[in-house]
N, C-alpha and C positions, 0 to 999 in steps of 0.2 A: 906247164913244164916247171913251174915254181920259180921262174926267174924274177917275177914281180908279185908283190903281195899288197893287199889293201886291208887296212885295219877296220874292223866292224865296230866302231865305237857306238853305233846306233843301238846296240843291245842295251846300253845304259839309259836309253830314253824311257824305258819302262821303269817306274819308280820301285817296283818290287825287287829289281836286281840288286840295288844297294842294300836291301834288308836281308839278303840271304845269309843265314847263319851257317856255322859248321861246328859239329860236335867235338872236333879235335883242334885245340888251340894252335898247334904248330902248322896246320895246313889250312890254307884259305880256299874258299869255294872255287871250283874250276870246271872246265868243260871236259866231260868224260868221253864223248864220241860225237862225231858229225856224220850225218847221213843225208844224201842227196836223192831226191825223187828220181827214179830211173826213167820216168816218162816225161818229166818236166824239170830241167836242171835249174830253173828259177827258184824251185822250192827246196829249202834247206831246213833240216832239223838238227838242233844241238842239244845233247843231253847235259843238263847242268847238275853238278854235284849238290844235292840237297836244295835244288832250285827248279825242279820240274823240267820242262822242255821249252826251249826257244824255237820258234818257227818263223821263217821268212819266206815270202812268196815273190820276192823281187831281188834275189841273189844277195841278201844281206843288208839292203838299204833300210829296211824296217823289220821289226821283230814283234812277235806276239808270244805271250807266255801261255802254254797249254798246261792247265793244272786241275782239270775237272775229273775227279774220280780215280786218281792214281797216286802212288807213293811219290814223295818229293825227290827221293834219291835215285834218279834215273841213271842207269849205267850204259845200256846199249840200245840202239834203235835200229830196227830192221823193217824194210818195206817189202811187201809182197810184190814181186816183179810182174805178176799178172793183174794186179789190182792195187794201184798206188794209194787208194784211199784206206787200204788195210795196213795198219802200222802196228808193229809188235815191239814191246820193250821189256827189258829186265831192269830190276831195281835192287837197291841195297836193303830195302825193308825198314828204313828209318822210321817212317810213319806207322808201319805195321806194328813195330815193337811198342810204339806209344799208343796204339789203339786208335789211330787217326786216319787209317786208310782202309778201304773196303776189301783189299786183297792182301797178298803177301809179296811174292817176288816177281811175278809175271803179269803183264797186262796187254790187252789188245784194243785197238780202235778201228772201227769200220767207217769212220767219217773223217779221215785225215787228221785225227788228233783232237777233235772237238769234244769227244766224250770217250771214256775208257771203261773197260770191263776186266775184272780179274780172270786170270787163267791159273791152271795147276793148283786149284784149291784143295785137291785131295792130298796135298803134302803140307806139313806144318813148317817146313824150312822156309825162311823169309829172305834169303840172300842169294842173288844170282848176278852173273856178269855175261857169260857167253850166250849168244843166240844165233843159230845158223839154220838157214832154210836150204833144203835140197833144190838146186836150180832146175832139176828135171821135174820135180813135184813139190811145189811150195807148201803143200799141206803136210809134208814131212818136216818136222822141226826138231832141233836138238838144243838143249840147254843144260845147265848144271846148277844144282842147289847146294847151299851150305846152311848149317844150323848156327844162327847168330852172325856176328860180324868179326873181322880179322882179329881184333883185340881179344875176343873171347877164345878164338882158336888157339892163340899162343899161350893161353893160361890153362889149358886142359890137355891131358894126355891123348885124348881122342882127336885132337886137332879140329879140322873143319867139319867133320862128320858129313862129308860131301857125297854127292851122287850125280850121275848123268841121267837126264830124263829125256824122253822122246814122245812126240805126238805124231800120229799118222793121219789125223783128220783136221789139220789146220789149227790145232790148239784147243779143241773142245775136250778131248780126253788126253791125259798124260800118263805115261808109265815109267817106272824106274827101271833102268837097265842094270840088272844084277851083276855084280863082280866085274864091272867095267874098269874101275879104278880102285886105288887104295883110298879109303874114305878119309884118311887124315889130311890128304892134300887136295886142295881145291883146284879144279880145271879153270884156268884163267881165260882160255880161248878154245873154241871148237871151230874147225874149218871143214867144209865139205869140198871134196875134189870135184871141180867143175867138169873135168873130162871123164871121171869115173865116180858118179855121185854115191855109189855104195861104199866108196872109200872115204872114211871120215877120220880126222885127226883131233886129238885132245892134248893140250899142253897144260901141265899142272904147275902150281906155284913153286914147288920144290925142284923143278927141272925134269920131272918124269914126263915122258912123251908116249902117248898111246895111239893105236890106230885100229880101225875095223875095216874089213873088206866086204861085209854083208849088211851094210846099213845100220849097224849098231847092235846086231844080235850077239856078236861075240867080239871081244877086244883083246889085244895083246900089247904088252909093253915093248916099245922099240929100244934096241940097245944103243941109245945115244947118250953120250956124256955131256949133257947140256948144263951150262953154267947159268946163273941168274941173268947175266947180261944177254946170253943167247936167247933165253926164254922171253925176256922183255922185248927183244928185237922181233921175235916171232909174233908176239902179241900186237905190237905196233903195226906190223906189216900185214897181218891177216885178220885182226879183230874187226 
């Protein structure tokens, strides 16, 4: 219920943590997201900004860094509810842009994070945040890609050059959903309605809010006057 909290200082026991850099001097490395194994709540995954993934199998008492075969800038971690050894992540493409990662924005592990393999390599875009699985069919996956990182978006008229993408086979093949959103604005969060999985929502960085009622085949903008604070709250409570 959040009445009491325990600080996980044990993450610092791994000497790598103290060496994590960050490309923006005004922002220090931080945790992007936390995911708990739905079949074993002792297992915790933490996405570390430019620091790969921290994994604990004892509720945070001890941690291990997962860093084999993926980009260091992990954003979102999602676990297949039918197979908890199958873990999917989105990344910011930090190592991809430097030529040091085997993939671009999305990766999957079939062994609970010990090894990773690139996904969505048919796209050149290397930045992603949202990752949502259909609770009825975990092989149906939604994400969003952007060209470059946010600093680049702000310096060009075309903005993020973003797109929503979808896989129907567990991430083996990915397709762009045409005309789903305005490409200038990046979707920070995608949420699948658990009661009606064909209904999916996408919330963009500028406050635009979209939905689909047919599993992503067609999208429409909702007439909501969302402010940045409203959008941030949506992301924090649904991402």
